All heavy atoms as atom14 arrays in JSON, in Angstrom:
{
  "sequence": "MPECQNCSSFVTDAYARVFTPRGVENPRVCPECEDKIRDGSDVRQARSPRNNS",
  "atom14_mask": [
    [1, 1, 1, 1, 1, 1, 1, 1, 0, 0, 0, 0, 0, 0],
    [1, 1, 1, 1, 1, 1, 1, 0, 0, 0, 0, 0, 0, 0],
    [1, 1, 1, 1, 1, 1, 1, 1, 1, 0, 0, 0, 0, 0],
    [1, 1, 1, 1, 1, 1, 0, 0, 0, 0, 0, 0, 0, 0],
    [1, 1, 1, 1, 1, 1, 1, 1, 1, 0, 0, 0, 0, 0],
    [1, 1, 1, 1, 1, 1, 1, 1, 0, 0, 0, 0, 0, 0],
    [1, 1, 1, 1, 1, 1, 0, 0, 0, 0, 0, 0, 0, 0],
    [1, 1, 1, 1, 1, 1, 0, 0, 0, 0, 0, 0, 0, 0],
    [1, 1, 1, 1, 1, 1, 0, 0, 0, 0, 0, 0, 0, 0],
    [1, 1, 1, 1, 1, 1, 1, 1, 1, 1, 1, 0, 0, 0],
    [1, 1, 1, 1, 1, 1, 1, 0, 0, 0, 0, 0, 0, 0],
    [1, 1, 1, 1, 1, 1, 1, 0, 0, 0, 0, 0, 0, 0],
    [1, 1, 1, 1, 1, 1, 1, 1, 0, 0, 0, 0, 0, 0],
    [1, 1, 1, 1, 1, 0, 0, 0, 0, 0, 0, 0, 0, 0],
    [1, 1, 1, 1, 1, 1, 1, 1, 1, 1, 1, 1, 0, 0],
    [1, 1, 1, 1, 1, 0, 0, 0, 0, 0, 0, 0, 0, 0],
    [1, 1, 1, 1, 1, 1, 1, 1, 1, 1, 1, 0, 0, 0],
    [1, 1, 1, 1, 1, 1, 1, 0, 0, 0, 0, 0, 0, 0],
    [1, 1, 1, 1, 1, 1, 1, 1, 1, 1, 1, 0, 0, 0],
    [1, 1, 1, 1, 1, 1, 1, 0, 0, 0, 0, 0, 0, 0],
    [1, 1, 1, 1, 1, 1, 1, 0, 0, 0, 0, 0, 0, 0],
    [1, 1, 1, 1, 1, 1, 1, 1, 1, 1, 1, 0, 0, 0],
    [1, 1, 1, 1, 0, 0, 0, 0, 0, 0, 0, 0, 0, 0],
    [1, 1, 1, 1, 1, 1, 1, 0, 0, 0, 0, 0, 0, 0],
    [1, 1, 1, 1, 1, 1, 1, 1, 1, 0, 0, 0, 0, 0],
    [1, 1, 1, 1, 1, 1, 1, 1, 0, 0, 0, 0, 0, 0],
    [1, 1, 1, 1, 1, 1, 1, 0, 0, 0, 0, 0, 0, 0],
    [1, 1, 1, 1, 1, 1, 1, 1, 1, 1, 1, 0, 0, 0],
    [1, 1, 1, 1, 1, 1, 1, 0, 0, 0, 0, 0, 0, 0],
    [1, 1, 1, 1, 1, 1, 0, 0, 0, 0, 0, 0, 0, 0],
    [1, 1, 1, 1, 1, 1, 1, 0, 0, 0, 0, 0, 0, 0],
    [1, 1, 1, 1, 1, 1, 1, 1, 1, 0, 0, 0, 0, 0],
    [1, 1, 1, 1, 1, 1, 0, 0, 0, 0, 0, 0, 0, 0],
    [1, 1, 1, 1, 1, 1, 1, 1, 1, 0, 0, 0, 0, 0],
    [1, 1, 1, 1, 1, 1, 1, 1, 0, 0, 0, 0, 0, 0],
    [1, 1, 1, 1, 1, 1, 1, 1, 1, 0, 0, 0, 0, 0],
    [1, 1, 1, 1, 1, 1, 1, 1, 0, 0, 0, 0, 0, 0],
    [1, 1, 1, 1, 1, 1, 1, 1, 1, 1, 1, 0, 0, 0],
    [1, 1, 1, 1, 1, 1, 1, 1, 0, 0, 0, 0, 0, 0],
    [1, 1, 1, 1, 0, 0, 0, 0, 0, 0, 0, 0, 0, 0],
    [1, 1, 1, 1, 1, 1, 0, 0, 0, 0, 0, 0, 0, 0],
    [1, 1, 1, 1, 1, 1, 1, 1, 0, 0, 0, 0, 0, 0],
    [1, 1, 1, 1, 1, 1, 1, 0, 0, 0, 0, 0, 0, 0],
    [1, 1, 1, 1, 1, 1, 1, 1, 1, 1, 1, 0, 0, 0],
    [1, 1, 1, 1, 1, 1, 1, 1, 1, 0, 0, 0, 0, 0],
    [1, 1, 1, 1, 1, 0, 0, 0, 0, 0, 0, 0, 0, 0],
    [1, 1, 1, 1, 1, 1, 1, 1, 1, 1, 1, 0, 0, 0],
    [1, 1, 1, 1, 1, 1, 0, 0, 0, 0, 0, 0, 0, 0],
    [1, 1, 1, 1, 1, 1, 1, 0, 0, 0, 0, 0, 0, 0],
    [1, 1, 1, 1, 1, 1, 1, 1, 1, 1, 1, 0, 0, 0],
    [1, 1, 1, 1, 1, 1, 1, 1, 0, 0, 0, 0, 0, 0],
    [1, 1, 1, 1, 1, 1, 1, 1, 0, 0, 0, 0, 0, 0],
    [1, 1, 1, 1, 1, 1, 0, 0, 0, 0, 0, 0, 0, 0]
  ],
  "atom14_positions": [
    [[25.17, -8.0, -15.12], [24.07, -8.9, -14.79], [23.34, -8.37, -13.56], [23.95, -8.16, -12.52], [24.62, -10.25, -14.39], [24.87, -11.35, -15.36], [23.58, -11.88, -16.4], [24.6, -12.23, -17.77], [0.0, 0.0, 0.0], [0.0, 0.0, 0.0], [0.0, 0.0, 0.0], [0.0, 0.0, 0.0], [0.0, 0.0, 0.0], [0.0, 0.0, 0.0]],
    [[22.06, -8.19, -13.65], [21.31, -7.75, -12.46], [21.23, -8.87, -11.44], [21.2, -10.04, -11.77], [19.93, -7.4, -12.98], [19.89, -7.75, -14.41], [21.23, -8.25, -14.84], [0.0, 0.0, 0.0], [0.0, 0.0, 0.0], [0.0, 0.0, 0.0], [0.0, 0.0, 0.0], [0.0, 0.0, 0.0], [0.0, 0.0, 0.0], [0.0, 0.0, 0.0]],
    [[21.24, -8.47, -10.16], [21.05, -9.44, -9.09], [20.22, -8.82, -7.97], [20.13, -7.6, -7.85], [22.38, -9.95, -8.55], [23.19, -8.9, -7.85], [24.52, -9.46, -7.34], [25.15, -10.26, -8.02], [24.91, -9.07, -6.23], [0.0, 0.0, 0.0], [0.0, 0.0, 0.0], [0.0, 0.0, 0.0], [0.0, 0.0, 0.0], [0.0, 0.0, 0.0]],
    [[19.58, -9.68, -7.21], [18.71, -9.26, -6.11], [19.55, -8.58, -5.01], [20.57, -9.12, -4.6], [17.98, -10.49, -5.57], [16.98, -10.14, -4.13], [0.0, 0.0, 0.0], [0.0, 0.0, 0.0], [0.0, 0.0, 0.0], [0.0, 0.0, 0.0], [0.0, 0.0, 0.0], [0.0, 0.0, 0.0], [0.0, 0.0, 0.0], [0.0, 0.0, 0.0]],
    [[19.11, -7.43, -4.56], [19.8, -6.73, -3.49], [19.65, -7.46, -2.15], [20.49, -7.31, -1.27], [19.28, -5.31, -3.33], [19.6, -4.43, -4.5], [19.02, -3.03, -4.32], [18.75, -2.59, -3.22], [18.79, -2.36, -5.43], [0.0, 0.0, 0.0], [0.0, 0.0, 0.0], [0.0, 0.0, 0.0], [0.0, 0.0, 0.0], [0.0, 0.0, 0.0]],
    [[18.6, -8.26, -2.01], [18.33, -8.96, -0.75], [19.14, -10.25, -0.63], [19.78, -10.48, 0.38], [16.85, -9.24, -0.62], [16.48, -9.85, 0.71], [16.79, -9.31, 1.75], [15.85, -11.0, 0.66], [0.0, 0.0, 0.0], [0.0, 0.0, 0.0], [0.0, 0.0, 0.0], [0.0, 0.0, 0.0], [0.0, 0.0, 0.0], [0.0, 0.0, 0.0]],
    [[19.09, -11.11, -1.64], [19.71, -12.42, -1.54], [20.84, -12.66, -2.52], [21.46, -13.74, -2.52], [18.67, -13.53, -1.7], [18.02, -13.68, -3.37], [0.0, 0.0, 0.0], [0.0, 0.0, 0.0], [0.0, 0.0, 0.0], [0.0, 0.0, 0.0], [0.0, 0.0, 0.0], [0.0, 0.0, 0.0], [0.0, 0.0, 0.0], [0.0, 0.0, 0.0]],
    [[21.1, -11.71, -3.39], [22.18, -11.77, -4.4], [21.94, -12.82, -5.48], [22.87, -13.2, -6.19], [23.54, -12.0, -3.74], [23.85, -10.95, -2.87], [0.0, 0.0, 0.0], [0.0, 0.0, 0.0], [0.0, 0.0, 0.0], [0.0, 0.0, 0.0], [0.0, 0.0, 0.0], [0.0, 0.0, 0.0], [0.0, 0.0, 0.0], [0.0, 0.0, 0.0]],
    [[20.72, -13.28, -5.64], [20.41, -14.23, -6.73], [20.38, -13.5, -8.06], [20.04, -12.32, -8.14], [19.03, -14.86, -6.51], [19.03, -15.72, -5.4], [0.0, 0.0, 0.0], [0.0, 0.0, 0.0], [0.0, 0.0, 0.0], [0.0, 0.0, 0.0], [0.0, 0.0, 0.0], [0.0, 0.0, 0.0], [0.0, 0.0, 0.0], [0.0, 0.0, 0.0]],
    [[20.7, -14.22, -9.12], [20.62, -13.7, -10.48], [19.18, -13.43, -10.85], [18.3, -14.24, -10.53], [21.25, -14.7, -11.45], [20.91, -14.42, -12.88], [21.56, -13.45, -13.59], [19.92, -15.14, -13.52], [21.23, -13.17, -14.9], [19.58, -14.89, -14.85], [20.25, -13.92, -15.52], [0.0, 0.0, 0.0], [0.0, 0.0, 0.0], [0.0, 0.0, 0.0]],
    [[18.9, -12.32, -11.5], [17.59, -12.06, -12.1], [17.81, -11.68, -13.55], [18.87, -11.19, -13.91], [16.8, -10.96, -11.35], [16.46, -11.39, -9.95], [17.56, -9.65, -11.32], [0.0, 0.0, 0.0], [0.0, 0.0, 0.0], [0.0, 0.0, 0.0], [0.0, 0.0, 0.0], [0.0, 0.0, 0.0], [0.0, 0.0, 0.0], [0.0, 0.0, 0.0]],
    [[16.82, -11.92, -14.38], [16.96, -11.58, -15.79], [16.86, -10.07, -15.97], [16.32, -9.35, -15.15], [15.87, -12.27, -16.63], [14.59, -11.75, -16.22], [15.91, -13.79, -16.44], [0.0, 0.0, 0.0], [0.0, 0.0, 0.0], [0.0, 0.0, 0.0], [0.0, 0.0, 0.0], [0.0, 0.0, 0.0], [0.0, 0.0, 0.0], [0.0, 0.0, 0.0]],
    [[17.34, -9.61, -17.12], [17.22, -8.19, -17.46], [15.75, -7.78, -17.53], [15.39, -6.7, -17.1], [17.9, -7.92, -18.81], [19.41, -7.98, -18.72], [19.97, -7.63, -17.69], [20.03, -8.4, -19.72], [0.0, 0.0, 0.0], [0.0, 0.0, 0.0], [0.0, 0.0, 0.0], [0.0, 0.0, 0.0], [0.0, 0.0, 0.0], [0.0, 0.0, 0.0]],
    [[14.91, -8.68, -18.07], [13.48, -8.37, -18.18], [12.84, -8.2, -16.81], [12.08, -7.29, -16.57], [12.75, -9.47, -18.95], [0.0, 0.0, 0.0], [0.0, 0.0, 0.0], [0.0, 0.0, 0.0], [0.0, 0.0, 0.0], [0.0, 0.0, 0.0], [0.0, 0.0, 0.0], [0.0, 0.0, 0.0], [0.0, 0.0, 0.0], [0.0, 0.0, 0.0]],
    [[13.19, -9.09, -15.84], [12.65, -8.98, -14.48], [13.1, -7.66, -13.84], [12.3, -6.94, -13.27], [13.12, -10.16, -13.62], [12.55, -10.12, -12.22], [11.34, -10.71, -11.96], [13.22, -9.46, -11.2], [10.79, -10.66, -10.68], [12.67, -9.4, -9.93], [11.46, -10.0, -9.68], [10.93, -9.93, -8.41], [0.0, 0.0, 0.0], [0.0, 0.0, 0.0]],
    [[14.38, -7.33, -13.97], [14.91, -6.1, -13.41], [14.21, -4.87, -14.05], [13.9, -3.91, -13.36], [16.4, -6.01, -13.61], [0.0, 0.0, 0.0], [0.0, 0.0, 0.0], [0.0, 0.0, 0.0], [0.0, 0.0, 0.0], [0.0, 0.0, 0.0], [0.0, 0.0, 0.0], [0.0, 0.0, 0.0], [0.0, 0.0, 0.0], [0.0, 0.0, 0.0]],
    [[13.98, -4.92, -15.34], [13.34, -3.8, -16.03], [11.92, -3.57, -15.52], [11.47, -2.44, -15.33], [13.34, -4.06, -17.54], [12.77, -2.93, -18.36], [12.88, -3.17, -19.86], [12.2, -4.39, -20.29], [12.82, -5.5, -20.73], [14.12, -5.53, -20.8], [12.12, -6.55, -21.09], [0.0, 0.0, 0.0], [0.0, 0.0, 0.0], [0.0, 0.0, 0.0]],
    [[11.19, -4.66, -15.23], [9.81, -4.54, -14.78], [9.71, -4.16, -13.31], [8.87, -3.37, -12.92], [9.06, -5.87, -15.05], [7.69, -5.86, -14.39], [8.93, -6.1, -16.53], [0.0, 0.0, 0.0], [0.0, 0.0, 0.0], [0.0, 0.0, 0.0], [0.0, 0.0, 0.0], [0.0, 0.0, 0.0], [0.0, 0.0, 0.0], [0.0, 0.0, 0.0]],
    [[10.58, -4.72, -12.46], [10.41, -4.57, -11.03], [11.36, -3.59, -10.34], [11.49, -3.61, -9.12], [10.52, -5.95, -10.34], [9.36, -6.84, -10.67], [9.47, -7.84, -11.59], [8.11, -6.63, -10.07], [8.39, -8.65, -11.9], [7.05, -7.41, -10.37], [7.17, -8.44, -11.31], [0.0, 0.0, 0.0], [0.0, 0.0, 0.0], [0.0, 0.0, 0.0]],
    [[12.04, -2.77, -11.11], [12.88, -1.73, -10.51], [12.52, -0.38, -11.11], [12.13, -0.29, -12.26], [14.39, -2.0, -10.76], [14.62, -2.08, -12.16], [14.85, -3.25, -10.1], [0.0, 0.0, 0.0], [0.0, 0.0, 0.0], [0.0, 0.0, 0.0], [0.0, 0.0, 0.0], [0.0, 0.0, 0.0], [0.0, 0.0, 0.0], [0.0, 0.0, 0.0]],
    [[12.66, 0.69, -10.34], [12.42, 2.02, -10.9], [13.52, 2.43, -11.86], [14.61, 1.82, -11.86], [12.39, 2.93, -9.65], [13.04, 2.16, -8.56], [12.98, 0.73, -8.91], [0.0, 0.0, 0.0], [0.0, 0.0, 0.0], [0.0, 0.0, 0.0], [0.0, 0.0, 0.0], [0.0, 0.0, 0.0], [0.0, 0.0, 0.0], [0.0, 0.0, 0.0]],
    [[13.28, 3.4, -12.66], [14.28, 3.91, -13.58], [15.53, 4.34, -12.83], [15.43, 4.91, -11.74], [13.75, 5.11, -14.36], [12.77, 4.72, -15.4], [12.46, 5.87, -16.32], [11.51, 5.44, -17.31], [10.41, 6.1, -17.64], [10.14, 7.24, -17.07], [9.61, 5.61, -18.54], [0.0, 0.0, 0.0], [0.0, 0.0, 0.0], [0.0, 0.0, 0.0]],
    [[16.67, 4.02, -13.39], [17.93, 4.39, -12.79], [18.46, 3.39, -11.75], [19.54, 3.55, -11.22], [0.0, 0.0, 0.0], [0.0, 0.0, 0.0], [0.0, 0.0, 0.0], [0.0, 0.0, 0.0], [0.0, 0.0, 0.0], [0.0, 0.0, 0.0], [0.0, 0.0, 0.0], [0.0, 0.0, 0.0], [0.0, 0.0, 0.0], [0.0, 0.0, 0.0]],
    [[17.68, 2.34, -11.48], [18.1, 1.31, -10.52], [18.27, 0.02, -11.3], [17.37, -0.39, -12.02], [17.07, 1.12, -9.39], [17.47, -0.01, -8.46], [16.87, 2.42, -8.63], [0.0, 0.0, 0.0], [0.0, 0.0, 0.0], [0.0, 0.0, 0.0], [0.0, 0.0, 0.0], [0.0, 0.0, 0.0], [0.0, 0.0, 0.0], [0.0, 0.0, 0.0]],
    [[19.43, -0.62, -11.18], [19.7, -1.82, -11.98], [19.29, -3.12, -11.29], [18.97, -4.09, -11.93], [21.18, -1.9, -12.3], [21.65, -0.77, -13.21], [23.12, -0.88, -13.53], [23.68, -1.99, -13.38], [23.69, 0.13, -13.91], [0.0, 0.0, 0.0], [0.0, 0.0, 0.0], [0.0, 0.0, 0.0], [0.0, 0.0, 0.0], [0.0, 0.0, 0.0]],
    [[19.33, -3.15, -9.96], [19.08, -4.38, -9.22], [17.81, -4.28, -8.39], [17.65, -3.36, -7.6], [20.27, -4.69, -8.3], [21.56, -4.86, -9.09], [21.58, -5.55, -10.11], [22.61, -4.23, -8.63], [0.0, 0.0, 0.0], [0.0, 0.0, 0.0], [0.0, 0.0, 0.0], [0.0, 0.0, 0.0], [0.0, 0.0, 0.0], [0.0, 0.0, 0.0]],
    [[16.89, -5.28, -8.51], [15.66, -5.25, -7.73], [15.96, -5.51, -6.25], [16.96, -6.13, -5.89], [14.83, -6.4, -8.33], [15.84, -7.31, -8.94], [16.96, -6.45, -9.4], [0.0, 0.0, 0.0], [0.0, 0.0, 0.0], [0.0, 0.0, 0.0], [0.0, 0.0, 0.0], [0.0, 0.0, 0.0], [0.0, 0.0, 0.0], [0.0, 0.0, 0.0]],
    [[15.07, -5.03, -5.38], [15.26, -5.2, -3.94], [14.94, -6.6, -3.49], [15.56, -7.12, -2.55], [14.38, -4.21, -3.19], [14.87, -2.78, -3.37], [13.93, -1.82, -2.75], [12.78, -1.7, -3.67], [11.72, -0.97, -3.44], [11.61, -0.32, -2.32], [10.76, -0.89, -4.33], [0.0, 0.0, 0.0], [0.0, 0.0, 0.0], [0.0, 0.0, 0.0]],
    [[13.95, -7.25, -4.09], [13.65, -8.67, -3.82], [13.35, -9.38, -5.14], [13.09, -8.71, -6.14], [12.44, -8.85, -2.85], [12.78, -8.34, -1.48], [11.2, -8.17, -3.38], [0.0, 0.0, 0.0], [0.0, 0.0, 0.0], [0.0, 0.0, 0.0], [0.0, 0.0, 0.0], [0.0, 0.0, 0.0], [0.0, 0.0, 0.0], [0.0, 0.0, 0.0]],
    [[13.42, -10.7, -5.12], [13.19, -11.47, -6.35], [12.32, -12.68, -6.01], [11.97, -12.9, -4.86], [14.53, -11.91, -6.9], [15.37, -13.18, -5.93], [0.0, 0.0, 0.0], [0.0, 0.0, 0.0], [0.0, 0.0, 0.0], [0.0, 0.0, 0.0], [0.0, 0.0, 0.0], [0.0, 0.0, 0.0], [0.0, 0.0, 0.0], [0.0, 0.0, 0.0]],
    [[11.97, -13.47, -6.99], [11.12, -14.65, -6.72], [11.8, -15.66, -5.79], [11.11, -16.46, -5.17], [10.91, -15.27, -8.11], [11.11, -14.14, -9.06], [12.14, -13.24, -8.43], [0.0, 0.0, 0.0], [0.0, 0.0, 0.0], [0.0, 0.0, 0.0], [0.0, 0.0, 0.0], [0.0, 0.0, 0.0], [0.0, 0.0, 0.0], [0.0, 0.0, 0.0]],
    [[13.11, -15.64, -5.66], [13.8, -16.54, -4.75], [13.7, -16.11, -3.29], [13.99, -16.88, -2.38], [15.28, -16.66, -5.13], [15.51, -17.24, -6.49], [15.0, -18.67, -6.63], [15.2, -19.46, -5.67], [14.42, -19.0, -7.65], [0.0, 0.0, 0.0], [0.0, 0.0, 0.0], [0.0, 0.0, 0.0], [0.0, 0.0, 0.0], [0.0, 0.0, 0.0]],
    [[13.29, -14.89, -3.03], [13.15, -14.38, -1.65], [11.79, -14.77, -1.11], [10.82, -14.03, -1.26], [13.31, -12.86, -1.62], [14.93, -12.28, -2.1], [0.0, 0.0, 0.0], [0.0, 0.0, 0.0], [0.0, 0.0, 0.0], [0.0, 0.0, 0.0], [0.0, 0.0, 0.0], [0.0, 0.0, 0.0], [0.0, 0.0, 0.0], [0.0, 0.0, 0.0]],
    [[11.71, -15.94, -0.49], [10.43, -16.41, 0.02], [9.9, -15.5, 1.1], [10.65, -15.09, 1.98], [10.57, -17.83, 0.58], [10.71, -18.87, -0.49], [10.64, -20.26, 0.09], [10.1, -20.43, 1.19], [11.13, -21.19, -0.57], [0.0, 0.0, 0.0], [0.0, 0.0, 0.0], [0.0, 0.0, 0.0], [0.0, 0.0, 0.0], [0.0, 0.0, 0.0]],
    [[8.63, -15.19, 1.03], [7.93, -14.41, 2.04], [8.5, -13.01, 2.26], [8.36, -12.43, 3.31], [7.86, -15.15, 3.38], [7.06, -16.43, 3.27], [6.14, -16.48, 2.42], [7.32, -17.36, 4.02], [0.0, 0.0, 0.0], [0.0, 0.0, 0.0], [0.0, 0.0, 0.0], [0.0, 0.0, 0.0], [0.0, 0.0, 0.0], [0.0, 0.0, 0.0]],
    [[9.17, -12.46, 1.25], [9.65, -11.08, 1.31], [8.9, -10.29, 0.25], [8.6, -10.77, -0.82], [11.15, -10.99, 0.99], [12.02, -11.74, 1.93], [12.25, -10.94, 3.16], [13.27, -11.67, 4.04], [13.45, -11.06, 5.29], [0.0, 0.0, 0.0], [0.0, 0.0, 0.0], [0.0, 0.0, 0.0], [0.0, 0.0, 0.0], [0.0, 0.0, 0.0]],
    [[8.58, -9.04, 0.57], [7.93, -8.17, -0.41], [8.53, -6.77, -0.32], [9.13, -6.39, 0.67], [6.4, -8.1, -0.19], [6.04, -7.55, 1.18], [5.76, -9.43, -0.41], [4.58, -7.25, 1.34], [0.0, 0.0, 0.0], [0.0, 0.0, 0.0], [0.0, 0.0, 0.0], [0.0, 0.0, 0.0], [0.0, 0.0, 0.0], [0.0, 0.0, 0.0]],
    [[8.36, -6.02, -1.39], [8.78, -4.61, -1.42], [7.72, -3.79, -0.69], [6.54, -3.99, -0.88], [8.9, -4.13, -2.87], [9.98, -4.85, -3.66], [9.99, -4.42, -5.1], [8.73, -4.75, -5.79], [8.45, -5.93, -6.31], [9.3, -6.91, -6.22], [7.32, -6.12, -6.9], [0.0, 0.0, 0.0], [0.0, 0.0, 0.0], [0.0, 0.0, 0.0]],
    [[8.17, -2.88, 0.13], [7.25, -2.0, 0.86], [7.83, -0.61, 0.83], [8.7, -0.29, 1.62], [7.06, -2.49, 2.31], [6.02, -1.69, 3.07], [5.26, -0.94, 2.42], [5.95, -1.84, 4.3], [0.0, 0.0, 0.0], [0.0, 0.0, 0.0], [0.0, 0.0, 0.0], [0.0, 0.0, 0.0], [0.0, 0.0, 0.0], [0.0, 0.0, 0.0]],
    [[7.36, 0.18, -0.13], [7.97, 1.51, -0.3], [9.42, 1.34, -0.72], [9.72, 0.66, -1.67], [0.0, 0.0, 0.0], [0.0, 0.0, 0.0], [0.0, 0.0, 0.0], [0.0, 0.0, 0.0], [0.0, 0.0, 0.0], [0.0, 0.0, 0.0], [0.0, 0.0, 0.0], [0.0, 0.0, 0.0], [0.0, 0.0, 0.0], [0.0, 0.0, 0.0]],
    [[10.33, 1.92, 0.05], [11.76, 1.79, -0.26], [12.43, 0.71, 0.54], [13.64, 0.56, 0.52], [12.47, 3.12, 0.0], [12.37, 3.47, 1.36], [0.0, 0.0, 0.0], [0.0, 0.0, 0.0], [0.0, 0.0, 0.0], [0.0, 0.0, 0.0], [0.0, 0.0, 0.0], [0.0, 0.0, 0.0], [0.0, 0.0, 0.0], [0.0, 0.0, 0.0]],
    [[11.65, -0.1, 1.29], [12.19, -1.16, 2.13], [11.73, -2.54, 1.65], [10.9, -2.67, 0.77], [11.7, -0.99, 3.58], [12.26, 0.26, 4.21], [13.4, 0.61, 3.92], [11.54, 0.86, 5.01], [0.0, 0.0, 0.0], [0.0, 0.0, 0.0], [0.0, 0.0, 0.0], [0.0, 0.0, 0.0], [0.0, 0.0, 0.0], [0.0, 0.0, 0.0]],
    [[12.3, -3.56, 2.26], [11.88, -4.95, 2.07], [11.45, -5.47, 3.41], [12.06, -5.2, 4.43], [13.07, -5.8, 1.55], [12.68, -7.27, 1.47], [13.51, -5.32, 0.19], [0.0, 0.0, 0.0], [0.0, 0.0, 0.0], [0.0, 0.0, 0.0], [0.0, 0.0, 0.0], [0.0, 0.0, 0.0], [0.0, 0.0, 0.0], [0.0, 0.0, 0.0]],
    [[10.29, -6.16, 3.44], [9.78, -6.66, 4.72], [9.2, -8.07, 4.54], [8.97, -8.49, 3.43], [8.73, -5.74, 5.3], [7.45, -5.67, 4.48], [6.35, -4.97, 5.25], [5.18, -4.77, 4.45], [4.25, -5.68, 4.21], [4.36, -6.88, 4.71], [3.2, -5.41, 3.44], [0.0, 0.0, 0.0], [0.0, 0.0, 0.0], [0.0, 0.0, 0.0]],
    [[8.97, -8.74, 5.68], [8.29, -10.03, 5.66], [6.87, -9.84, 5.16], [6.21, -8.87, 5.52], [8.23, -10.61, 7.07], [9.48, -11.28, 7.57], [9.87, -12.49, 6.77], [10.94, -12.47, 6.2], [9.06, -13.52, 6.72], [0.0, 0.0, 0.0], [0.0, 0.0, 0.0], [0.0, 0.0, 0.0], [0.0, 0.0, 0.0], [0.0, 0.0, 0.0]],
    [[6.37, -10.79, 4.41], [4.99, -10.76, 3.99], [4.1, -11.02, 5.2], [4.47, -11.77, 6.1], [4.75, -11.83, 2.93], [0.0, 0.0, 0.0], [0.0, 0.0, 0.0], [0.0, 0.0, 0.0], [0.0, 0.0, 0.0], [0.0, 0.0, 0.0], [0.0, 0.0, 0.0], [0.0, 0.0, 0.0], [0.0, 0.0, 0.0], [0.0, 0.0, 0.0]],
    [[2.95, -10.39, 5.23], [2.03, -10.59, 6.36], [1.38, -11.96, 6.33], [1.0, -12.5, 7.34], [1.0, -9.49, 6.35], [1.62, -8.16, 6.71], [0.57, -7.08, 6.89], [1.22, -5.83, 7.28], [1.43, -4.81, 6.46], [1.04, -4.87, 5.22], [2.05, -3.74, 6.9], [0.0, 0.0, 0.0], [0.0, 0.0, 0.0], [0.0, 0.0, 0.0]],
    [[1.25, -12.53, 5.16], [0.7, -13.89, 5.02], [1.69, -14.7, 4.21], [2.29, -14.18, 3.27], [-0.67, -13.87, 4.36], [-0.6, -13.31, 3.1], [0.0, 0.0, 0.0], [0.0, 0.0, 0.0], [0.0, 0.0, 0.0], [0.0, 0.0, 0.0], [0.0, 0.0, 0.0], [0.0, 0.0, 0.0], [0.0, 0.0, 0.0], [0.0, 0.0, 0.0]],
    [[1.88, -15.96, 4.55], [2.86, -16.8, 3.82], [2.44, -17.01, 2.38], [1.28, -17.02, 2.05], [2.88, -18.1, 4.59], [1.65, -18.11, 5.43], [1.2, -16.7, 5.6], [0.0, 0.0, 0.0], [0.0, 0.0, 0.0], [0.0, 0.0, 0.0], [0.0, 0.0, 0.0], [0.0, 0.0, 0.0], [0.0, 0.0, 0.0], [0.0, 0.0, 0.0]],
    [[3.44, -17.16, 1.56], [3.19, -17.42, 0.14], [3.46, -18.87, -0.15], [4.46, -19.46, 0.3], [4.1, -16.56, -0.71], [3.84, -15.13, -0.45], [4.53, -14.26, -1.37], [4.13, -12.9, -1.08], [4.64, -11.86, -1.61], [5.59, -11.98, -2.47], [4.22, -10.67, -1.29], [0.0, 0.0, 0.0], [0.0, 0.0, 0.0], [0.0, 0.0, 0.0]],
    [[2.58, -19.49, -0.9], [2.75, -20.89, -1.27], [3.31, -20.96, -2.65], [2.58, -20.7, -3.61], [1.41, -21.65, -1.17], [0.86, -21.63, 0.24], [1.64, -21.73, 1.2], [-0.43, -21.52, 0.39], [0.0, 0.0, 0.0], [0.0, 0.0, 0.0], [0.0, 0.0, 0.0], [0.0, 0.0, 0.0], [0.0, 0.0, 0.0], [0.0, 0.0, 0.0]],
    [[4.54, -21.29, -2.78], [5.21, -21.35, -4.09], [5.2, -22.79, -4.59], [6.19, -23.37, -4.91], [6.68, -20.88, -3.97], [6.75, -19.41, -3.64], [5.84, -18.66, -3.98], [7.83, -19.0, -3.02], [0.0, 0.0, 0.0], [0.0, 0.0, 0.0], [0.0, 0.0, 0.0], [0.0, 0.0, 0.0], [0.0, 0.0, 0.0], [0.0, 0.0, 0.0]],
    [[4.01, -23.35, -4.73], [3.92, -24.72, -5.24], [3.22, -24.76, -6.57], [2.68, -23.91, -7.07], [3.21, -25.64, -4.27], [2.17, -25.05, -3.56], [0.0, 0.0, 0.0], [0.0, 0.0, 0.0], [0.0, 0.0, 0.0], [0.0, 0.0, 0.0], [0.0, 0.0, 0.0], [0.0, 0.0, 0.0], [0.0, 0.0, 0.0], [0.0, 0.0, 0.0]]
  ]
}
């Protein structure tokens, strides 16, 4: 089962397939990681807050 490398939340196989490079099973961030984004090979705070409503 794929899981987020940042928060260890479960992600679907489809999400992992779309948001990870080939050869990597677990995404660096997921929809549960509020205000986090992928930046190159790192994860960082978003510069502007995201409204998940």
